DSSP file (Angstrom, degrees, kcal/mol; ACC not computed):
  #  RESIDUE AA STRUCTURE BP1 BP2  ACC     N-H-->O    O-->H-N    N-H-->O    O-->H-N    TCO  KAPPA ALPHA  PHI   PSI    X-CA   Y-CA   Z-CA
    1    1 A X              0   0    0      0, 0.0     2,-0.2     0, 0.0   125,-0.1   0.000 360.0 360.0 360.0 148.0    0.0    0.0    0.0
    2    2 A X        -     0   0    0      1,-0.1   122,-0.1   123,-0.1     2,-0.1  -0.511 360.0 -66.2-104.9 173.6    1.2    3.5   -0.7
    3    3 A X        -     0   0    0     -2,-0.2     2,-0.5   122,-0.1   122,-0.2  -0.374  53.3-162.8 -57.7 133.2    0.9    6.8    1.2
    4    4 A X  E     -A  124   0A   0    120,-1.9   120,-2.9    -3,-0.1     2,-0.5  -0.980   7.5-156.8-128.4 120.9   -2.7    7.9    1.2
    5    5 A X  E     -A  123   0A   0     -2,-0.5     2,-0.6   118,-0.2   118,-0.2  -0.842   5.8-169.9 -97.5 128.6   -3.8   11.4    2.0
    6    6 A X  E >   -A  122   0A   0    116,-3.3   116,-2.3    -2,-0.5     3,-1.0  -0.787   8.6-162.0-119.9  85.4   -7.4   11.8    3.4
    7    7 A X  T 3  S+     0   0    0     -2,-0.6   114,-0.1     1,-0.3   113,-0.1  -0.397  77.7   7.2 -66.5 144.8   -8.3   15.5    3.4
    8    8 A X  T 3  S+     0   0    0    111,-0.1    -1,-0.3     1,-0.1   113,-0.2   0.882  82.9 156.9  52.3  43.3  -11.3   16.3    5.6
    9    9 A X    <   -     0   0    0    111,-1.1     2,-0.3    -3,-1.0   112,-0.2   0.855  60.3  -8.1 -69.5 -37.1  -11.3   12.7    6.9
   10   10 A X  S    S-     0   0    0    110,-1.8     2,-0.4   109,-0.0    -1,-0.2  -0.977  74.4 -93.2-154.8 163.8  -13.1   13.4   10.2
   11   11 A X        -     0   0    0     -2,-0.3     2,-0.4    -3,-0.1   109,-0.1  -0.683  39.1-164.3 -80.6 134.6  -14.4   16.1   12.5
   12   12 A X        +     0   0    0     -2,-0.4    46,-0.1   107,-0.1   107,-0.0  -0.984  19.3 174.3-124.5 132.0  -12.0   17.1   15.2
   13   13 A X        +     0   0    0     -2,-0.4     2,-0.4    44,-0.4    89,-0.1  -0.398  30.2 138.9-132.1  56.3  -12.9   19.1   18.3
   14   14 A X        -     0   0    0     87,-0.4     2,-0.3    44,-0.1    -2,-0.1  -0.868  28.9-170.1-103.7 134.1   -9.7   19.2   20.3
   15   15 A X    >>  -     0   0    0     -2,-0.4     4,-1.6    87,-0.1     3,-0.9  -0.792  37.5-102.9-121.6 163.6   -8.6   22.4   22.0
   16   16 A X  H 3> S+     0   0    0     -2,-0.3     4,-2.7     1,-0.3     5,-0.2   0.816 117.0  60.9 -57.8 -33.5   -5.4   23.4   23.7
   17   17 A X  H 3> S+     0   0    0      1,-0.2     4,-1.8     2,-0.2    -1,-0.3   0.880 106.2  46.9 -64.4 -34.7   -6.8   22.9   27.2
   18   18 A X  H <> S+     0   0    0     -3,-0.9     4,-2.2     2,-0.2    -1,-0.2   0.854 110.8  52.6 -72.0 -33.9   -7.4   19.2   26.5
   19   19 A X  H  X S+     0   0    0     -4,-1.6     4,-2.8     2,-0.2    -2,-0.2   0.917 108.8  49.4 -65.6 -42.5   -3.9   18.9   25.1
   20   20 A X  H  X S+     0   0    0     -4,-2.7     4,-2.9     2,-0.2    -2,-0.2   0.889 108.8  53.6 -62.6 -38.8   -2.5   20.5   28.3
   21   21 A X  H  X S+     0   0    0     -4,-1.8     4,-2.3    -5,-0.2    -2,-0.2   0.922 110.2  47.5 -58.6 -44.4   -4.6   17.9   30.2
   22   22 A X  H  X S+     0   0    0     -4,-2.2     4,-2.7     2,-0.2     5,-0.3   0.920 111.9  49.6 -63.8 -44.8   -2.9   15.1   28.1
   23   23 A X  H  X S+     0   0    0     -4,-2.8     4,-2.8     1,-0.2     5,-0.3   0.949 111.2  49.3 -59.0 -49.6    0.5   16.6   28.8
   24   24 A X  H  X S+     0   0    0     -4,-2.9     4,-2.2     1,-0.2    -2,-0.2   0.918 113.9  45.5 -57.2 -46.2   -0.1   16.8   32.5
   25   25 A X  H  X S+     0   0    0     -4,-2.3     4,-1.9     2,-0.2    -1,-0.2   0.926 115.9  44.2 -65.0 -45.8   -1.3   13.2   32.7
   26   26 A X  H  X>S+     0   0    0     -4,-2.7     5,-2.6     2,-0.2     4,-0.9   0.870 114.0  49.6 -70.9 -36.1    1.4   11.7   30.6
   27   27 A X  H ><5S+     0   0    0     -4,-2.8     3,-0.7    -5,-0.3    -1,-0.2   0.931 111.4  49.8 -65.5 -44.1    4.2   13.7   32.3
   28   28 A X  H 3<5S+     0   0    0     -4,-2.2    -2,-0.2    -5,-0.3    -1,-0.2   0.875 115.1  43.8 -60.7 -37.5    2.9   12.7   35.7
   29   29 A X  H 3<5S-     0   0    0     -4,-1.9    -1,-0.2    -5,-0.2    -2,-0.2   0.546 114.2-117.2 -86.5  -7.8    2.8    9.0   34.6
   30   30 A X  T <<5S+     0   0    0     -4,-0.9     2,-0.6    -3,-0.7    -3,-0.2   0.696  74.4 127.8  83.0  19.8    6.2    9.2   32.9
   31   31 A X      < +     0   0    0     -5,-2.6    19,-2.8    -6,-0.2    20,-0.7  -0.531  48.1  83.1-108.9  64.7    5.0    8.5   29.3
   32   32 A X  E     +B   49   0A   0     -2,-0.6     2,-0.3    17,-0.2    17,-0.2  -0.971  40.7 161.4-155.4 166.5    6.5   11.4   27.4
   33   33 A X  E     -B   48   0A   0     15,-1.9    15,-3.0    -2,-0.3     2,-0.3  -0.941  33.8 -93.5-167.9-172.9    9.7   12.7   25.7
   34   34 A X  E     -B   47   0A   0     -2,-0.3    13,-0.2    13,-0.2     3,-0.1  -0.834  23.4-126.3-117.0 156.5   11.1   15.1   23.2
   35   35 A X  S    S-     0   0    0     11,-2.2     2,-0.3    -2,-0.3    12,-0.1   0.764  94.5  -5.8 -70.2 -25.3   11.8   14.8   19.5
   36   36 A X  S    S-     0   0    0     10,-0.3     2,-0.2    49,-0.1     9,-0.2  -0.973  89.1 -80.0-160.5 163.3   15.4   15.9   20.1
   37   37 A X        -     0   0    0     -2,-0.3     2,-0.3    -3,-0.1    -2,-0.0  -0.505  47.1-119.3 -72.2 137.7   17.6   17.2   22.9
   38   38 A X        -     0   0    0     -2,-0.2     2,-0.3     7,-0.0     6,-0.1  -0.591  34.6-177.0 -76.2 134.0   17.2   20.9   23.7
   39   39 A X    >   -     0   0    0     -2,-0.3     3,-1.3     4,-0.2     0, 0.0  -0.810  42.3-101.2-123.8 170.0   20.3   23.0   23.2
   40   40 A X  T 3  S+     0   0    0     -2,-0.3    -1,-0.0     1,-0.3    -2,-0.0   0.842 122.4  47.1 -58.7 -34.6   21.0   26.6   23.9
   41   41 A X  T 3  S+     0   0    0      2,-0.1     2,-0.3    -3,-0.0    -1,-0.3   0.479 100.3  85.7 -88.4  -2.7   20.7   27.4   20.2
   42   42 A X  S <  S-     0   0    0     -3,-1.3     3,-0.1     1,-0.0     2,-0.1  -0.756  71.8-125.5-110.0 149.8   17.5   25.5   19.5
   43   43 A X        -     0   0    0     -2,-0.3    42,-0.3    40,-0.2    -4,-0.2  -0.347  58.2 -65.3 -74.7 162.8   13.9   26.3   19.9
   44   44 A X        -     0   0    0     40,-0.1    41,-0.2    -2,-0.1    37,-0.2  -0.282  60.0-130.1 -52.7 127.0   11.7   24.1   22.0
   45   45 A X        -     0   0    0     39,-0.2    35,-0.3    -9,-0.2     2,-0.2  -0.197  32.4 -79.9 -73.8 171.7   11.5   20.6   20.4
   46   46 A X        -     0   0    0     39,-1.9   -11,-2.2    33,-0.1     2,-0.4  -0.515  44.3-132.0 -69.3 138.3    8.3   18.7   19.7
   47   47 A X  E     -BC  34  78A   0     31,-3.2    31,-2.8   -13,-0.2     2,-0.5  -0.794  15.3-153.5 -93.4 135.1    6.8   17.0   22.8
   48   48 A X  E     -BC  33  77A   0    -15,-3.0   -15,-1.9    -2,-0.4     2,-0.5  -0.951   5.3-163.4-114.1 123.1    5.8   13.3   22.3
   49   49 A X  E     +BC  32  76A   0     27,-3.0    27,-2.5    -2,-0.5   -17,-0.2  -0.922  15.4 169.3-109.4 123.5    3.1   11.9   24.6
   50   50 A X        +     0   0    0    -19,-2.8   -18,-0.2    -2,-0.5    -1,-0.1   0.242  34.9 117.4-120.0  11.4    2.8    8.1   24.8
   51   51 A X        -     0   0    0    -20,-0.7    23,-0.1   -29,-0.1   -25,-0.1  -0.309  67.9-124.7 -81.2 166.1    0.5    7.5   27.6
   52   52 A X  S    S+     0   0    0     -2,-0.1     2,-0.6    21,-0.1    -1,-0.1   0.490  75.6 113.7 -86.3  -5.2   -2.9    5.8   27.5
   53   53 A X        -     0   0    0    -31,-0.1     2,-0.5     1,-0.0    -2,-0.1  -0.581  46.5-176.0 -71.0 112.9   -4.7    8.8   29.1
   54   54 A X        -     0   0    0     -2,-0.6     5,-0.1   -29,-0.1    -2,-0.1  -0.951  22.7-131.9-115.2 118.9   -7.0   10.2   26.5
   55   55 A X    >>  -     0   0    0     -2,-0.5     3,-2.0   -37,-0.2     4,-0.9  -0.288  35.0-104.5 -57.8 154.5   -9.0   13.4   27.1
   56   56 A X  H 3> S+     0   0    0      1,-0.3     4,-0.6     2,-0.2     3,-0.4   0.796 119.8  60.1 -57.0 -31.6  -12.7   12.9   26.1
   57   57 A X  H 34 S+     0   0    0      1,-0.2   -44,-0.4     2,-0.2     4,-0.4   0.712 103.0  52.8 -71.9 -18.5  -12.2   15.0   23.0
   58   58 A X  H <> S+     0   0    0     -3,-2.0     4,-2.4     1,-0.1     3,-0.3   0.756  92.1  77.4 -81.3 -26.2   -9.6   12.5   21.7
   59   59 A X  H  X S+     0   0    0     -4,-0.9     4,-3.0    -3,-0.4     5,-0.2   0.870  88.0  52.0 -60.3 -46.4  -11.8    9.5   22.1
   60   60 A X  H  X S+     0   0    0     -4,-0.6     4,-1.9     1,-0.2    -1,-0.2   0.895 114.0  45.2 -60.0 -37.1  -14.1    9.8   19.0
   61   61 A X  H  > S+     0   0    0     -4,-0.4     4,-2.4    -3,-0.3     5,-0.2   0.943 113.9  48.4 -68.8 -47.0  -11.1   10.2   16.7
   62   62 A X  H  X S+     0   0    0     -4,-2.4     4,-2.9     1,-0.2    -2,-0.2   0.919 111.9  50.0 -58.6 -44.1   -9.2    7.3   18.4
   63   63 A X  H  X S+     0   0    0     -4,-3.0     4,-2.7     1,-0.2    -1,-0.2   0.899 109.9  50.5 -62.9 -40.7  -12.4    5.1   18.1
   64   64 A X  H  X S+     0   0    0     -4,-1.9     4,-2.7    -5,-0.2     5,-0.3   0.910 112.8  46.0 -64.2 -42.4  -12.8    5.9   14.4
   65   65 A X  H  X>S+     0   0    0     -4,-2.4     4,-2.8     2,-0.2     5,-0.9   0.930 113.1  49.7 -66.1 -44.5   -9.2    5.0   13.7
   66   66 A X  H  X5S+     0   0    0     -4,-2.9     4,-1.3    -5,-0.2    -2,-0.2   0.934 115.9  43.5 -58.3 -45.9   -9.4    1.8   15.7
   67   67 A X  H  <5S+     0   0    0     -4,-2.7    -2,-0.2    -5,-0.2    -1,-0.2   0.902 122.4  35.4 -67.7 -43.0  -12.6    0.8   13.9
   68   68 A X  H  <5S+     0   0    0     -4,-2.7    -2,-0.2    -5,-0.2    -3,-0.2   0.785 134.9  18.8 -86.3 -28.4  -11.5    1.7   10.3
   69   69 A X  H  <5S-     0   0    0     -4,-2.8    -3,-0.2    -5,-0.3    -2,-0.2   0.569  90.3-126.7-121.0 -14.1   -7.8    0.8   10.4
   70   70 A X     << +     0   0    0     -4,-1.3    -4,-0.2    -5,-0.9     2,-0.1   0.533  54.0 150.6  78.7   4.9   -7.4   -1.5   13.4
   71   71 A X        -     0   0    0     -6,-0.7    -1,-0.3     1,-0.1    75,-0.2  -0.458  26.8-168.9 -69.6 145.7   -4.6    0.5   15.0
   72   72 A X        +     0   0    0     73,-1.2     2,-0.3    -2,-0.1    74,-0.2   0.435  57.6  53.7-123.0   1.1   -4.5    0.1   18.7
   73   73 A X  E     - D   0 145A   0     72,-2.2    72,-1.9     2,-0.0     2,-0.4  -0.969  57.6-160.9-133.0 155.1   -2.2    2.8   20.1
   74   74 A X  E     - D   0 144A   0     -2,-0.3     2,-0.4    70,-0.2    70,-0.2  -0.998   2.5-167.1-135.8 133.1   -1.9    6.5   19.7
   75   75 A X  E     - D   0 143A   0     68,-2.6    68,-3.4    -2,-0.4     2,-0.5  -0.911  16.6-141.7-111.5 146.5    0.9    8.9   20.4
   76   76 A X  E     -CD  49 142A   0    -27,-2.5   -27,-3.0    -2,-0.4     2,-0.5  -0.938   8.3-159.0-113.8 127.4    0.4   12.7   20.5
   77   77 A X  E     -CD  48 141A   0     64,-2.7    64,-2.0    -2,-0.5     2,-0.4  -0.920  11.9-173.0-107.8 126.0    2.9   15.1   19.0
   78   78 A X  E     +CD  47 140A   0    -31,-2.8   -31,-3.2    -2,-0.5     2,-0.4  -0.975   9.7 178.6-126.0 126.3    2.8   18.7   20.3
   79   79 A X  E     - D   0 139A   0     60,-2.6    60,-2.5    -2,-0.4   -33,-0.1  -0.994  12.9-165.8-126.5 126.1    4.8   21.7   19.0
   80   80 A X  S    S+     0   0    0     -2,-0.4     2,-0.3   -35,-0.3    58,-0.2   0.575  76.5  34.1 -88.0  -9.6    4.2   25.1   20.5
   81   81 A X  S >  S-     0   0    0    -37,-0.2     3,-1.3    56,-0.2    56,-0.2  -0.970  78.7-121.2-138.6 155.8    6.0   27.0   17.7
   82   82 A X  T 3  S+     0   0    0     -2,-0.3    53,-0.2     1,-0.2    55,-0.1   0.724 114.5  58.9 -66.7 -18.7    6.3   26.5   14.0
   83   83 A X  T 3  S+     0   0    0     51,-0.1   -40,-0.2     2,-0.1    -1,-0.2   0.511  75.3 123.9 -86.5  -5.1   10.1   26.4   14.5
   84   84 A X    <   -     0   0    0     -3,-1.3    51,-0.5   -39,-0.1   -39,-0.2  -0.348  65.2-120.0 -59.6 130.4    9.9   23.4   16.9
   85   85 A X        -     0   0    0    -42,-0.3   -39,-1.9   -41,-0.2   -50,-0.2  -0.400  26.4-162.8 -73.1 147.9   12.0   20.5   15.6
   86   86 A X        -     0   0    0     47,-0.2     3,-0.1   -41,-0.1    -1,-0.1  -0.358  47.5 -79.8-107.7-167.1   10.5   17.2   14.6
   87   87 A X        -     0   0    0      1,-0.2    -2,-0.1    -2,-0.1     2,-0.0   0.582  68.4-143.8 -71.3  -8.7   12.3   13.9   14.1
   88   88 A X        -     0   0    0     45,-0.3    45,-0.5     2,-0.1     2,-0.3  -0.332  56.6  -5.3  73.7-163.5   13.3   15.2   10.7
   89   89 A X  E    S+H  132   0B   0     43,-0.2     2,-0.3    -3,-0.1    43,-0.2  -0.467  89.1 132.8 -66.4 126.6   13.4   12.8    7.7
   90   90 A X  E     -H  131   0B   0     41,-2.5    41,-2.7    -2,-0.3     2,-0.4  -0.965  45.8-129.8-160.5 169.9   12.8    9.3    9.0
   91   91 A X        -     0   0    0     -2,-0.3     2,-0.3    39,-0.2    39,-0.2  -0.972  21.3-131.9-128.4 151.4   10.9    6.1    8.3
   92   92 A X        -     0   0    0     37,-0.4    36,-2.7    -2,-0.4    37,-0.2  -0.695  12.3-133.0 -98.1 153.4    8.9    4.1   10.8
   93   93 A X  S    S+     0   0    0     -2,-0.3     2,-0.3    34,-0.2    34,-0.1   0.365  90.7  38.9 -88.1   7.0    9.2    0.3   11.2
   94   94 A X  S    S-     0   0    0     32,-0.1    34,-0.2    31,-0.1    -2,-0.1  -0.974  98.1 -85.0-146.6 160.8    5.4    0.0   11.2
   95   95 A X        -     0   0    0     -2,-0.3    51,-0.4    54,-0.3     2,-0.3  -0.358  46.1-167.0 -62.7 144.3    2.5    1.5    9.4
   96   96 A X  E     -E  125   0A   0     29,-2.4    29,-3.0    49,-0.1     2,-0.4  -0.969  16.9-156.9-133.2 152.3    1.2    4.7   10.9
   97   97 A X  E     -EF 124 144A   0     47,-1.9    47,-3.0    -2,-0.3     2,-0.4  -0.989  16.6-160.9-127.6 121.5   -2.0    6.8   10.4
   98   98 A X  E     -EF 123 143A   0     25,-2.7    25,-1.9    -2,-0.4     2,-0.4  -0.852   5.7-168.6-108.3 136.1   -1.7   10.5   11.4
   99   99 A X  E     -EF 122 142A   0     43,-2.6    43,-2.8    -2,-0.4     2,-0.2  -0.990  22.0-127.9-123.8 127.5   -4.6   12.7   12.1
  100  100 A X  E     +gF 119 141A   0     21,-2.2    20,-2.5    18,-0.5    41,-0.2  -0.531  31.3 168.6 -70.6 137.0   -4.3   16.5   12.4
  101  101 A X  E     +     0   0A   0     39,-2.7   -87,-0.4     1,-0.4     2,-0.3   0.714  65.3   6.6-117.3 -42.2   -5.8   17.9   15.7
  102  102 A X  E    S- F   0 140A   0     38,-1.9    38,-2.4   -89,-0.1    -1,-0.4  -0.994 112.2 -12.7-143.9 138.5   -4.6   21.5   15.9
  103  103 A X  S    S-     0   0    0     -2,-0.3    16,-0.4    36,-0.2     2,-0.4  -0.223  88.2 -57.9  73.8-159.5   -2.7   23.7   13.5
  104  104 A X        -     0   0    0     34,-0.3    32,-2.2    14,-0.1    33,-1.2  -0.975  37.6-175.4-132.7 140.3   -0.9   22.5   10.4
  105  105 A X  E     -JI 117 135B   0     12,-1.8    12,-3.4    -2,-0.4     2,-0.4  -0.999  15.6-147.0-132.3 129.6    1.9   20.0    9.7
  106  106 A X  E     -JI 116 134B   0     28,-2.7    28,-2.7    -2,-0.4     2,-0.5  -0.796   8.2-157.9 -95.4 138.9    3.5   19.5    6.3
  107  107 A X  E     -JI 115 133B   0      8,-3.1     8,-2.1    -2,-0.4     2,-0.4  -0.978   6.9-165.6-117.1 121.7    4.7   16.0    5.3
  108  108 A X  E     -JI 114 132B   0     24,-2.1    24,-2.3    -2,-0.5     2,-0.3  -0.871   5.2-159.6-107.2 140.3    7.4   15.7    2.6
  109  109 A X  E >   - I   0 131B   0      4,-2.4     3,-2.2    -2,-0.4    22,-0.2  -0.840  30.2-115.0-120.0 155.8    8.2   12.4    0.9
  110  110 A X  T 3  S+     0   0    0     20,-1.0    21,-0.1    -2,-0.3    -1,-0.1   0.723 113.2  64.7 -61.8 -22.2   11.2   11.2   -1.0
  111  111 A X  T 3  S-     0   0    0      2,-0.1    -1,-0.3     1,-0.1     3,-0.1   0.415 121.7-104.7 -81.8   4.4    9.1   10.9   -4.2
  112  112 A X  S <  S+     0   0    0     -3,-2.2    -2,-0.1     1,-0.3     2,-0.1   0.286  77.3 135.3  93.7 -10.0    8.6   14.7   -4.1
  113  113 A X        -     0   0    0     -5,-0.1    -4,-2.4     2,-0.0     2,-0.4  -0.448  32.8-169.4 -74.1 147.0    5.0   14.6   -2.8
  114  114 A X  E     -J  108   0B   0     -6,-0.2     2,-0.4    -2,-0.1    -6,-0.2  -0.999   5.4-175.1-136.7 137.6    4.0   17.0   -0.1
  115  115 A X  E     -J  107   0B   0     -8,-2.1    -8,-3.1    -2,-0.4     2,-0.6  -0.997  16.1-145.8-132.8 137.7    0.8   17.0    2.0
  116  116 A X  E     -J  106   0B   0     -2,-0.4     2,-0.6   -10,-0.2   -10,-0.2  -0.918  15.9-150.8-103.5 126.4   -0.4   19.6    4.6
  117  117 A X  E     +J  105   0B   0    -12,-3.4   -12,-1.8    -2,-0.6     2,-0.2  -0.864  18.6 176.5-101.9 119.7   -2.4   18.0    7.4
  118  118 A X    >   -     0   0    0     -2,-0.6     3,-2.5   -14,-0.2   -18,-0.5  -0.612  51.3 -57.0-108.0 171.3   -4.9   20.3    9.1
  119  119 A X  B 3  S+g  100   0A   0    -16,-0.4   -18,-0.2     1,-0.3  -107,-0.1  -0.300 129.6  17.3 -53.1 128.2   -7.4   19.3   11.8
  120  120 A X  T 3  S+     0   0    0    -20,-2.5  -110,-1.8     1,-0.4  -111,-1.1   0.209  97.6 118.2  92.3 -14.2   -9.5   16.4   10.6
  121  121 A X    <   -     0   0    0     -3,-2.5   -21,-2.2  -113,-0.2    -1,-0.4  -0.561  46.6-160.2 -80.7 149.7   -7.1   15.4    7.7
  122  122 A X  E     -AE   6  99A   0   -116,-2.3  -116,-3.3   -23,-0.2     2,-0.3  -0.916  11.1-167.8-126.8 157.0   -5.5   12.0    7.8
  123  123 A X  E     -AE   5  98A   0    -25,-1.9   -25,-2.7    -2,-0.3     2,-0.5  -0.949  10.6-151.4-146.2 126.4   -2.5   10.5    6.2
  124  124 A X  E     -AE   4  97A   0   -120,-2.9  -120,-1.9    -2,-0.3     2,-0.5  -0.846  14.6-173.0 -95.6 126.5   -1.6    6.8    6.0
  125  125 A X  E     - E   0  96A   0    -29,-3.0   -29,-2.4    -2,-0.5     3,-0.1  -0.959  16.3-139.2-124.2 112.3    2.2    6.1    5.8
  126  126 A X    >   -     0   0    0     -2,-0.5     3,-1.6   -31,-0.2   -34,-0.3  -0.270  36.8 -83.7 -66.8 155.6    3.3    2.5    5.3
  127  127 A X  T 3  S+     0   0    0      1,-0.2   -34,-0.2   -34,-0.1   -32,-0.1  -0.267 114.4  24.2 -54.5 141.2    6.3    1.1    7.2
  128  128 A X  T 3  S+     0   0    0    -36,-2.7     2,-0.6     1,-0.2    -1,-0.2   0.381  85.4 128.9  84.9  -4.1    9.6    1.9    5.5
  129  129 A X    <   -     0   0    0     -3,-1.6   -37,-0.4   -37,-0.2    -1,-0.2  -0.765  56.8-132.5 -89.0 119.9    8.4    5.0    3.7
  130  130 A X        +     0   0    0     -2,-0.6   -20,-1.0   -39,-0.2     2,-0.3  -0.510  37.2 161.7 -72.9 135.0   10.7    8.0    4.4
  131  131 A X  E     -HI  90 109B   0    -41,-2.7   -41,-2.5    -2,-0.2     2,-0.4  -0.976  30.7-143.7-149.7 158.7    9.0   11.2    5.3
  132  132 A X  E     -HI  89 108B   0    -24,-2.3   -24,-2.1    -2,-0.3     2,-0.3  -0.942  12.5-152.3-130.5 111.0    9.7   14.5    7.0
  133  133 A X  E     - I   0 107B   0    -45,-0.5     2,-0.4    -2,-0.4   -45,-0.3  -0.636  13.8-168.8 -79.3 139.3    7.2   16.2    9.2
  134  134 A X  E     - I   0 106B   0    -28,-2.7   -28,-2.7    -2,-0.3     2,-0.4  -0.989  20.7-129.4-131.7 122.9    7.5   20.0    9.3
  135  135 A X  E     + I   0 105B   0    -51,-0.5   -30,-0.2    -2,-0.4     3,-0.1  -0.578  26.5 175.4 -70.1 124.1    5.6   22.2   11.8
  136  136 A X  S    S-     0   0    0    -32,-2.2     2,-0.3    -2,-0.4   -54,-0.2   0.689  70.9  -4.0 -98.2 -26.3    3.9   25.0    9.9
  137  137 A X  S    S-     0   0    0    -33,-1.2    -1,-0.2   -56,-0.2   -56,-0.2  -0.859 106.0 -57.7-147.3 173.5    2.1   26.4   13.0
  138  138 A X  S    S+     0   0    0     -2,-0.3   -34,-0.3   -58,-0.2     2,-0.3  -0.498  80.6 180.0 -53.6 139.2    1.8   25.5   16.6
  139  139 A X  E     -D   79   0A   0    -60,-2.5   -60,-2.6   -36,-0.2     2,-0.3  -0.962  39.6-159.5-151.9 160.0    0.4   22.0   16.2
  140  140 A X  E     +DF  78 102A   0    -38,-2.4   -39,-2.7    -2,-0.3   -38,-1.9  -0.976  18.1 178.5-139.7 129.0   -1.0   18.8   17.6
  141  141 A X  E     -DF  77 100A   0    -64,-2.0   -64,-2.7    -2,-0.3     2,-0.5  -0.970  22.2-139.0-127.7 149.7   -1.1   15.5   15.6
  142  142 A X  E     -DF  76  99A   0    -43,-2.8   -43,-2.6    -2,-0.4     2,-0.6  -0.933  17.2-161.0-105.6 125.7   -2.3   12.1   16.7
  143  143 A X  E     -DF  75  98A   0    -68,-3.4   -68,-2.6    -2,-0.5     2,-0.3  -0.931   7.4-163.4-113.9 114.6   -0.1    9.3   15.4
  144  144 A X  E     +DF  74  97A   0    -47,-3.0   -47,-1.9    -2,-0.6     2,-0.3  -0.749  21.2 143.3-102.0 143.5   -1.7    5.8   15.4
  145  145 A X  E     -D   73   0A   0    -72,-1.9   -72,-2.2    -2,-0.3   -73,-1.2  -0.860  47.1 -86.0-155.0-172.6    0.1    2.5   15.1
  146  146 A X    >   -     0   0    0    -51,-0.4     3,-1.6    -2,-0.3   -75,-0.1  -0.900  19.5-138.2-112.1 140.3   -0.1   -1.1   16.4
  147  147 A X  T 3  S+     0   0    0     -2,-0.4    -1,-0.1     1,-0.3   -76,-0.0   0.820 107.4  49.8 -61.8 -31.9    1.5   -2.3   19.6
  148  148 A X  T 3         0   0    0      1,-0.0    -1,-0.3    -3,-0.0     0, 0.0   0.319 360.0 360.0 -92.0   8.3    2.6   -5.5   17.9
  149  149 A X    <         0   0    0     -3,-1.6   -54,-0.3   -54,-0.1    -2,-0.1   0.493 360.0 360.0  71.4 360.0    4.1   -3.6   14.9
């Protein structure tokens, strides 16, 4: 299967206060990290939240992804500035489905294709496909995958 962009895939009603709730819960439980180490010369990196605590506004999206794609885990990526660094160009060792929740994120692929993900847009990225996420605005994306790879 190839990269599939699904513009206007679902309705999203996630707000920053629910994202802060998610950050607080995952930090308290120890299920979080950064996309890269912060240095004096760098802007705040993207925060990665990996806990199972889902604010109520995340649940309808998660349920729809679970039902339609069978993915069973979700990580939340949060960038407070458009300059926040991501993982850069990389490939994942498993299929992922990304849903925009707040703001805009551009995904660039080695074949030259580019997609901008807004709230409610989805993008399916098969394992092994190199891509580069770029923060366009302060943003939140939900990244779904399977626990068993």
